[in-house]
Every structure is written in C-alpha cells, then in structure tokens.
C-alpha positions as CSV (number, residue, x, y, z in Angstrom):
1,X,-3.6,-115.3,65.7
2,X,-2.8,-112.3,63.6
3,X,-1.6,-112.8,60.1
4,X,2.0,-111.4,59.5
5,X,0.6,-108.7,57.1
6,X,-1.9,-107.6,59.8
7,X,0.8,-107.3,62.4
8,X,3.1,-105.3,60.0
9,X,0.2,-103.0,59.3
10,X,-0.4,-102.4,63.0
11,X,3.3,-101.6,63.5
12,X,3.1,-99.1,60.6
13,X,0.1,-97.4,62.2
14,X,2.1,-96.8,65.4
15,X,5.1,-95.5,63.5
16,X,2.9,-93.1,61.5
17,X,1.1,-91.9,64.7
18,X,4.5,-91.1,66.3
19,X,5.7,-89.4,63.1
20,X,2.7,-87.1,62.5
21,X,1.8,-86.3,66.1
22,X,1.9,-82.5,66.3
23,X,2.0,-82.2,62.6
24,X,-0.4,-80.3,60.3
25,X,-2.8,-81.7,57.7
26,X,-4.8,-79.5,55.3
27,X,-7.9,-81.3,54.0
28,X,-9.9,-79.9,51.2
29,X,-13.3,-81.6,50.8
30,X,-15.4,-81.3,47.6
31,X,-19.0,-80.4,48.3
32,X,-20.0,-83.6,46.4
33,X,-18.4,-85.5,49.3
34,X,-19.9,-83.2,51.9
35,X,-23.3,-84.2,50.5
36,X,-22.3,-87.9,50.2
37,X,-23.6,-90.6,52.6
38,X,-20.1,-91.4,53.8
39,X,-19.4,-87.8,54.8
40,X,-20.1,-88.6,58.5
41,X,-17.6,-91.4,58.4
42,X,-15.0,-89.2,56.8
43,X,-15.4,-86.6,59.5
44,X,-15.3,-89.2,62.2
45,X,-11.9,-90.3,60.8
46,X,-10.8,-86.6,60.8
47,X,-11.8,-86.4,64.4
48,X,-9.7,-89.4,65.2
49,X,-6.7,-87.8,63.6
50,X,-7.4,-84.7,65.7
51,X,-7.6,-86.7,68.9
52,X,-4.3,-88.4,68.0
53,X,-2.6,-85.0,68.2
54,X,-2.6,-84.1,64.5
55,X,-3.6,-80.6,63.8
56,X,-6.2,-80.2,61.1
57,X,-7.3,-77.4,58.8
58,X,-10.4,-78.0,56.5
59,X,-11.2,-76.2,53.3
60,X,-14.9,-76.6,52.4
61,X,-15.3,-76.9,48.6
62,X,-18.6,-75.4,47.4
63,X,-18.5,-75.6,43.6
64,X,-21.5,-77.9,43.4
65,X,-23.4,-76.1,46.1
66,X,-22.9,-72.8,44.4
67,X,-24.3,-74.3,41.2
68,X,-27.3,-75.5,43.1
69,X,-28.1,-72.2,44.7
70,X,-27.6,-70.2,41.4
71,X,-29.8,-72.8,39.5
72,X,-32.7,-72.2,41.9
73,X,-32.4,-68.5,40.9
74,X,-32.3,-69.4,37.2
75,X,-28.7,-68.4,36.9
76,X,-26.1,-70.4,35.1
77,X,-22.5,-69.4,35.8
78,X,-20.1,-68.5,33.1
79,X,-16.7,-70.1,33.1
80,X,-13.4,-69.4,31.5
81,X,-11.6,-72.8,31.3
82,X,-11.7,-74.2,34.8
83,X,-12.6,-70.9,36.5
84,X,-16.0,-69.5,37.4
85,X,-16.7,-65.9,36.5
86,X,-18.4,-64.5,39.6
87,X,-20.5,-61.3,38.9
88,X,-21.2,-58.8,41.7
89,X,-24.9,-59.8,41.5
90,X,-24.1,-63.4,42.1
91,X,-21.8,-62.9,45.0
92,X,-24.5,-62.8,47.8
93,X,-25.6,-66.3,46.6
94,X,-22.1,-67.5,46.2
95,X,-21.2,-66.4,49.7
96,X,-24.4,-68.1,51.1
97,X,-23.5,-71.4,49.4
98,X,-19.8,-71.2,50.5
99,X,-20.7,-70.6,54.1
100,X,-23.4,-73.3,53.9
101,X,-20.8,-75.8,52.9
102,X,-18.5,-74.7,55.7
103,X,-21.3,-74.9,58.3
104,X,-22.1,-78.4,57.2
105,X,-18.5,-79.4,58.0
106,X,-18.6,-77.6,61.4
107,X,-21.9,-79.3,62.3
108,X,-20.5,-82.7,61.5
109,X,-17.3,-82.0,63.4
110,X,-19.3,-80.9,66.5
111,X,-21.3,-84.2,66.3
112,X,-17.9,-86.0,66.4
113,X,-16.9,-84.1,69.5
114,X,-14.5,-81.6,67.9
115,X,-14.4,-77.9,68.4
116,X,-14.2,-75.9,65.1
117,X,-14.5,-72.4,63.9
118,X,-15.2,-70.7,60.6
119,X,-13.1,-67.6,60.1
120,X,-12.1,-64.8,57.8
121,X,-8.3,-65.4,57.6
122,X,-7.7,-64.8,53.9
123,X,-6.9,-61.6,52.1
124,X,-7.9,-61.7,48.4
125,X,-7.6,-59.7,45.2
126,X,-9.4,-59.9,42.0
127,X,-8.0,-61.8,39.0
128,X,-8.9,-58.8,36.8
129,X,-9.0,-59.0,33.1
130,X,-7.0,-61.8,31.4
131,X,-6.8,-62.2,27.7
132,X,-9.9,-60.0,27.3
133,X,-11.9,-61.9,29.9
134,X,-13.1,-59.9,33.0
135,X,-13.3,-62.3,35.9
136,X,-15.2,-59.7,38.0
137,X,-15.5,-61.0,41.6
138,X,-13.4,-64.1,41.1
139,X,-10.2,-63.7,43.0
140,X,-6.8,-65.1,44.0
141,X,-5.4,-65.5,47.4
142,X,-3.2,-62.6,48.3
143,X,-2.3,-63.3,51.8
144,X,-3.0,-65.9,54.5
145,X,-3.1,-64.7,58.1
146,X,-0.7,-67.3,59.5
147,X,-0.6,-65.7,62.9
148,X,-4.3,-65.9,63.5
149,X,-4.6,-69.4,62.1
150,X,-1.7,-70.6,64.3
151,X,-3.4,-69.1,67.3
152,X,-6.6,-71.0,66.5
153,X,-4.7,-74.2,66.1
154,X,-2.9,-73.6,69.4
155,X,-6.2,-73.2,71.1
156,X,-7.1,-76.7,70.0
157,X,-9.7,-75.7,67.4
158,X,-10.1,-76.9,63.8
159,X,-10.2,-73.9,61.4
160,X,-12.7,-74.2,58.6
161,X,-12.2,-72.1,55.5
162,X,-15.0,-71.2,53.1
163,X,-14.0,-70.4,49.5
164,X,-14.4,-66.7,50.1
165,X,-11.8,-64.0,50.7
166,X,-12.0,-60.3,51.2
167,X,-9.9,-57.4,49.9
168,X,-8.3,-54.7,52.0
169,X,-11.4,-52.6,51.6
170,X,-13.9,-55.4,52.3
171,X,-14.7,-56.5,48.8
172,X,-15.7,-60.2,48.7
173,X,-14.1,-62.6,46.1
174,X,-14.9,-66.1,45.2
175,X,-11.7,-68.2,45.5
176,X,-10.7,-71.6,44.2
177,X,-10.8,-73.9,47.2
178,X,-8.2,-76.1,45.5
179,X,-5.8,-73.1,45.3
180,X,-6.7,-72.1,48.9
181,X,-5.9,-75.5,50.3
182,X,-2.5,-75.7,48.5
183,X,-1.5,-72.2,49.6
184,X,-2.5,-72.9,53.2
185,X,-0.3,-76.0,53.0
186,X,2.7,-74.1,51.8
187,X,2.2,-71.0,54.0
188,X,1.8,-73.0,57.2
189,X,4.3,-75.8,56.5
190,X,1.8,-78.6,56.4
191,X,3.0,-82.2,56.5
192,X,0.3,-83.2,54.0
193,X,-2.4,-81.7,51.9
194,X,-5.4,-83.8,51.0
195,X,-7.9,-83.2,48.1
196,X,-10.9,-85.3,48.9
197,X,-12.8,-85.6,45.6
198,X,-15.6,-87.8,44.1
199,X,-13.4,-89.8,41.7
200,X,-10.6,-92.4,42.0
201,X,-7.7,-89.9,41.7
202,X,-6.2,-89.0,38.4
203,X,-7.4,-91.2,35.5
204,X,-5.0,-91.9,32.7
205,X,-7.3,-93.1,30.0
206,X,-7.4,-90.9,27.0
207,X,-4.6,-88.5,28.2
208,X,-0.9,-88.1,27.3
209,X,1.3,-89.4,30.1
210,X,5.0,-88.9,30.9
211,X,7.2,-92.0,30.3
212,X,7.3,-94.7,33.0
213,X,4.3,-93.4,35.0
214,X,2.9,-96.3,37.1
215,X,-0.8,-97.0,36.5
216,X,-3.2,-99.3,38.2
217,X,-5.1,-101.9,36.1
218,X,-8.2,-99.6,36.3
219,X,-6.2,-96.8,34.7
220,X,-5.7,-94.8,37.8
221,X,-2.3,-93.1,38.3
222,X,-1.2,-94.1,41.8
223,X,1.7,-91.7,42.1
224,X,3.5,-88.8,40.4
225,X,6.8,-87.4,41.3
226,X,7.0,-83.6,41.1
227,X,8.7,-83.6,37.7
228,X,6.2,-86.1,36.4
229,X,3.2,-84.0,37.6
230,X,4.7,-81.0,35.9
231,X,5.2,-82.9,32.6
232,X,1.7,-84.3,32.7
233,X,0.2,-80.8,33.1
234,X,2.3,-79.6,30.2
235,X,1.3,-82.5,27.9
236,X,-2.4,-82.0,28.6
237,X,-2.7,-78.2,28.7
238,X,-5.9,-77.0,27.2
239,X,-7.8,-80.3,27.7
240,X,-10.9,-78.8,29.2
241,X,-12.5,-82.2,29.7
242,X,-9.8,-83.2,32.1
243,X,-11.7,-82.8,35.4
244,X,-8.4,-83.5,37.3
245,X,-6.4,-80.8,35.7
246,X,-7.2,-78.0,38.1
247,X,-6.7,-80.1,41.3
248,X,-3.4,-81.5,39.9
249,X,-2.2,-78.0,39.1
250,X,-2.6,-76.9,42.7
251,X,-1.3,-80.2,44.1
252,X,1.8,-79.6,42.0
253,X,2.2,-76.0,43.2
254,X,1.8,-77.1,46.9
255,X,4.4,-79.8,46.5
256,X,6.8,-77.4,44.7
257,X,6.1,-74.9,47.5
258,X,7.4,-77.3,50.2
259,X,4.6,-79.7,51.0
260,X,6.3,-83.1,50.7
261,X,3.2,-85.1,49.8
262,X,-0.2,-84.1,48.4
263,X,-2.9,-86.8,48.2
264,X,-5.8,-86.7,45.8
265,X,-8.2,-89.3,47.2
266,X,-11.7,-90.7,46.7
267,X,-14.0,-89.6,49.4
268,X,-16.6,-92.2,48.4
269,X,-14.4,-95.0,49.7
270,X,-14.9,-96.0,53.4
271,X,-11.8,-95.1,55.5
272,X,-9.8,-93.7,52.6
273,X,-8.2,-91.0,54.7
274,X,-6.9,-93.4,57.3
275,X,-5.6,-95.7,54.7
276,X,-3.7,-92.9,53.0
277,X,-2.3,-91.6,56.3
278,X,-1.3,-94.9,57.9
279,X,-0.6,-97.2,55.0
280,X,-0.1,-95.2,51.8
281,X,-2.7,-97.6,50.3
282,X,-5.5,-95.1,49.5
283,X,-7.6,-95.1,46.5
284,X,-6.3,-92.0,44.8
285,X,-3.2,-90.3,43.4
286,X,-0.2,-89.1,45.4
287,X,2.0,-86.2,44.2
288,X,5.3,-86.1,46.0
289,X,8.6,-84.3,46.1
290,X,11.7,-86.2,45.0
291,X,13.0,-86.5,48.5
292,X,10.0,-88.8,49.3
293,X,11.9,-91.5,47.3
294,X,14.4,-92.3,49.9
295,X,16.7,-94.9,48.6
296,X,19.7,-95.1,50.9
297,X,22.4,-97.5,52.1
298,X,21.2,-100.2,54.5
299,X,22.0,-99.8,58.2
300,X,22.4,-102.4,60.9
301,X,19.0,-101.5,62.4
302,X,17.3,-102.1,59.0
303,X,18.1,-105.8,58.9
304,X,15.0,-107.0,60.7
305,X,12.8,-105.0,58.3
306,X,14.7,-106.3,55.3
307,X,14.2,-109.8,56.5
308,X,10.5,-109.1,56.9
309,X,10.3,-107.7,53.3
310,X,12.2,-110.7,51.9
311,X,10.3,-113.5,53.8
312,X,7.3,-113.9,51.4
313,X,9.8,-114.2,48.4
314,X,12.0,-116.7,50.3
315,X,8.9,-118.8,51.2
316,X,7.8,-118.8,47.6
317,X,11.3,-119.8,46.4
318,X,11.7,-116.5,44.4
319,X,14.7,-115.5,46.6
320,X,17.4,-117.5,48.2
321,X,17.2,-117.5,52.0
322,X,19.2,-114.9,53.8
323,X,19.5,-114.7,57.6
324,X,20.6,-111.8,59.8
325,X,24.3,-113.0,59.7
326,X,24.4,-113.1,55.9
327,X,22.9,-109.6,55.6
328,X,25.2,-108.3,58.2
329,X,28.2,-109.6,56.2
330,X,26.8,-108.0,53.0
331,X,25.7,-104.7,54.7
332,X,27.7,-102.5,52.4
333,X,26.1,-104.0,49.3
334,X,22.5,-103.3,50.2
335,X,20.2,-100.3,49.7
336,X,16.7,-99.9,51.1
337,X,13.7,-98.0,50.0
338,X,12.3,-96.1,53.0
339,X,9.0,-94.2,53.3
340,X,8.3,-92.2,56.4
341,X,10.9,-94.2,58.4
342,X,9.6,-97.6,57.3
343,X,11.5,-99.9,54.9
344,X,9.4,-101.2,52.0
345,X,12.0,-102.5,49.6
346,X,15.6,-103.5,49.3
347,X,18.3,-104.6,46.8
348,X,22.0,-105.2,46.5
349,X,24.8,-104.4,44.1
350,X,27.7,-106.9,44.7
351,X,31.2,-106.6,43.2
352,X,32.1,-109.9,41.6
353,X,35.2,-109.3,39.7
354,X,36.9,-106.4,37.9
355,X,34.3,-104.4,36.0
356,X,31.4,-106.8,36.7
357,X,28.7,-106.5,39.3
358,X,25.7,-108.5,40.4
359,X,22.3,-107.2,41.3
360,X,20.7,-109.4,44.0
361,X,18.1,-109.5,46.8
362,X,15.5,-107.4,45.1
363,X,12.3,-107.5,47.2
364,X,9.4,-105.1,47.7
365,X,6.6,-105.2,50.2
366,X,3.7,-106.5,48.1
367,X,1.3,-103.9,49.5
368,X,3.5,-101.2,47.9
369,X,4.4,-102.9,44.7
370,X,2.0,-100.7,42.8
371,X,4.2,-97.7,43.5
372,X,7.0,-99.0,41.2
373,X,9.5,-99.3,44.0
374,X,11.2,-102.4,42.5
375,X,11.9,-100.6,39.2
376,X,13.3,-97.6,41.1
377,X,15.6,-99.7,43.2
378,X,16.9,-101.6,40.2
379,X,17.3,-98.3,38.2
380,X,19.2,-96.8,41.2
381,X,21.6,-99.8,41.3
382,X,22.1,-99.6,37.5
383,X,23.1,-96.0,37.9
384,X,25.3,-96.8,40.8
385,X,27.1,-99.5,38.7
386,X,27.6,-96.9,35.9
387,X,29.2,-94.5,38.4
388,X,31.5,-97.2,39.7
389,X,32.7,-97.9,36.2
390,X,31.3,-101.4,35.8
391,X,31.3,-102.8,32.2
392,X,28.5,-105.4,32.9
393,X,25.8,-106.3,35.3
394,X,24.2,-109.7,35.8
395,X,21.5,-111.2,38.0
396,X,19.8,-114.5,38.6
397,X,16.1,-114.9,38.5
398,X,13.6,-117.7,38.4
399,X,10.3,-115.8,37.7
400,X,11.0,-112.2,36.7
401,X,13.0,-112.4,33.5
402,X,10.3,-110.6,31.5
403,X,10.3,-107.8,34.0
404,X,14.1,-107.4,33.8
405,X,14.0,-107.4,30.0
406,X,11.8,-104.3,30.2
407,X,14.6,-102.6,32.1
408,X,17.2,-103.4,29.4
409,X,18.6,-106.8,30.5
410,X,18.9,-109.7,28.1
411,X,18.9,-113.5,28.9
412,X,22.3,-115.1,28.6
413,X,23.8,-118.6,29.0
414,X,25.0,-119.7,32.4
415,X,28.5,-119.7,30.9
416,X,28.6,-115.9,30.8
417,X,28.7,-115.8,34.6
418,X,32.1,-114.7,36.1
419,X,34.1,-117.7,37.1
420,X,33.8,-117.4,40.8
421,X,30.1,-116.9,40.6
422,X,29.7,-119.8,38.3
423,X,31.3,-122.0,40.9
424,X,28.5,-121.1,43.3
425,X,25.6,-121.4,40.8
426,X,22.9,-123.7,42.2
427,X,21.9,-125.9,39.3
428,X,18.9,-127.3,41.2
429,X,17.3,-123.8,41.1
430,X,18.0,-123.5,37.4
431,X,17.9,-119.7,37.6
432,X,18.0,-117.7,34.4
433,X,21.0,-115.5,33.9
434,X,20.1,-111.9,32.9
435,X,22.9,-109.5,31.7
436,X,23.0,-105.8,31.2
437,X,25.9,-104.3,29.3
438,X,26.6,-101.0,31.0
439,X,29.1,-99.8,28.4
440,X,27.4,-98.0,25.6
441,X,24.2,-97.4,27.7
442,X,23.2,-93.8,28.4
C-alpha cells in the first residue's frame, strides 16, 4: 500500500506533466557535469522530458573544457572578473573545445533515442574595450534566430548551442553560456531555465544576504524572489570569489525578462532535474518572479487539497480537526498558497469582534516547508488585517509560539481573548494565546 506522501507525489507528477506538455525548457549544462559520471543519467532524464512532450533546448557549457585544451598548449587564459579574455590566437582552440562539449551532449542524446542538432543560430558582437580592458574575441549575444530555432523545435529536434556566436561578417566570438541560456529563455518564452552546475546551488556562508532569505541547514539558499536576487547581487558586487555570482546575474536577468522560474541545480545529484520539475524539491536554488508566490482566496474546489495539507497537523494534535463542511462554512476566511496549480499551504483570517481578528488554520505541506511558505502566508494575513483596519490579531498555538514571536507576536494570558472566543476556548488543549498589536506597526 502506498504511503499518503507517495500518492500525493504521484498526483503532483501528473499535474506537472499536464501543465508543461508543449512547454519549453532551456537547460544549460556545465562541462564539469558533462564530464561527470552521472551525465548519462541526466541526459536520460532530459530524454524522458522530451518524450513527455516538453520541448528542450540545451546550452553546452565549455569553460572547463576550454581551460583543458588551452592548458595542453601551454596557454593560461586571462580573465577580467568573471569574463575570459579570448584572443584571436586562442579562438581556434576555444571553438574546438566548445563544439567538443556540444558533441558530447549530442552523442549522449542519440544514445537515449533523441534526435538533436548543433547549429549556428546566434549573432554576436564583441564586448570591445571596457574600463581600459580589451576583451578581444569575447562577445555578447546580439540576436537569437528565433525563427530558425522554432523550426528546429517544430521538427521534433533538440537544438544544442555551443558557446560560440558569429558576427555579421563571420567573426567568431566566445560567449558566456550562462548569458546565452538566459537570453534564449527570454527570447523564446521558455517556461523554465535550468543551470546545471557542480555545486549545491547558491551558498550563503560568508556572503551578505538580504533580510528574511530562507536558508537550508547546510547554508544553501533554497529560493530567491526577483527582488531578493537583485539585492543579493548588489550586496556582493565585486566579490570575485563568489563562484555563483555570474550564474545568479544571468538567472536574475532571465527572470526579469519574463521567465517565471530559473533553477540553479546540482548536476551531481541523481534525478535532480526530475525532482525540480515535478516536485520543486531539487538540490539547488530557485529564482522566481513575484507572481510565482500565488496566495489567493480559497475556492470550493480547493477544500480537498486543504484537508490533505492539514491532515498531518490534525493527526499530531497541532491543529484542531476541520472537515469539509467546516471549511465550506469558513470559505471566505481562508487563503491558499498555490504553486503551478497545486495547493501547498493554507491559513485563515477570521473576524471575531470589532477591530479584532484571529489567524487560524496555518498549515504547509512538510515537503515544501523549506521555502518559507508558512511565514509568507502569516505575513500576508497580517497585511490583510492591517488593510481591514484591525487593531489587534490573536491566534492559538500549542507548539509554534517561538516561531510566531519571530513574526512580532507576544504571548498573552487567556483572559485577553475576545469574550465570544473565550467561551469556545478548549482548556483541555491548553493552547497558548499569541497577540499582535496591529496599531503602531509599520
């Protein structure tokens, strides 16, 4: 018999397949992953996405491969910050390394039964001289041939991009594959852009973070809203040791350019791509536009999902039991946190008496608790209370009082409850009363 969590996960997979069928994913793969023992497994997962009806574009990173090829020739590339300075003499070797990386991807895709093609679909221009530094044959993407790429996708092929572009007169330029992936995502209206790297996303240790950014116990940042990503880049500008800075820069730009979610994931983890696509439980960092945080009013059709989210808390005694009829009666009080059409959290703001409201029914799918959903739901309800003109909020909790203190609540005696709520207070639960004084708070 399947465990409830396993059944829920299977349901999520079906929902995501339906959502993304016909959609477009741009996947940039670092060469360190192309050379990794799990690369075949990663490509097999990409092939499965392709067979499910998801269109795929791959950008083959070549930084490490270029370093290897140049080292054999006794050449050490110069860099300005995060950018390689590519001399005309180095370009034949750089091109060879870039196409070698792309060919490795195509070979592995062919072994997985997918048809792919490496093409010249990018117009480039030189960076030129910036702050006295001549970048020579290092370039920027000037134009992406959307029409040709769309035709390739329509033919059922997977386009593979090396990190090389050509000018209008045929001059080759070495491009940032991170920049290329992000621009492809924005230009072609991708549903997602993935940066598959050789580390566990963005590490927070030793760096300045924006306030309230959620971190895993291992220091990894699990998610950044668009404004948080921008602030993090500002706070750490010039930190040349930050290996994540360049990829976060292009993830931010892609997201700002219209890609709703950009995922920076660890290609050394088995099945990481599928976890990220179908469960949002990958091993990296997600950058997302604000509309991704979909807190909205609960609808009738949400009630079964809300009961599903609440059940573990009801069984543990953390929440008072609520059935379908009770939720139907309180429908107008509830909001849900929805991701890609699936409810992962809920909460309610109930009017108790003039100027006083109660926050209740806070529950978050445990698999998604690391994303800070509970905090966002409570903050949303606190803002809603402020807009409604409430003077005070209260809530009852048995196990989470410390957490609510962090959000500005204080513990109060039971006697501070409004009279009609005091009459319904269950003394056998001995719940703590937490109060938030809305007046005077900004």
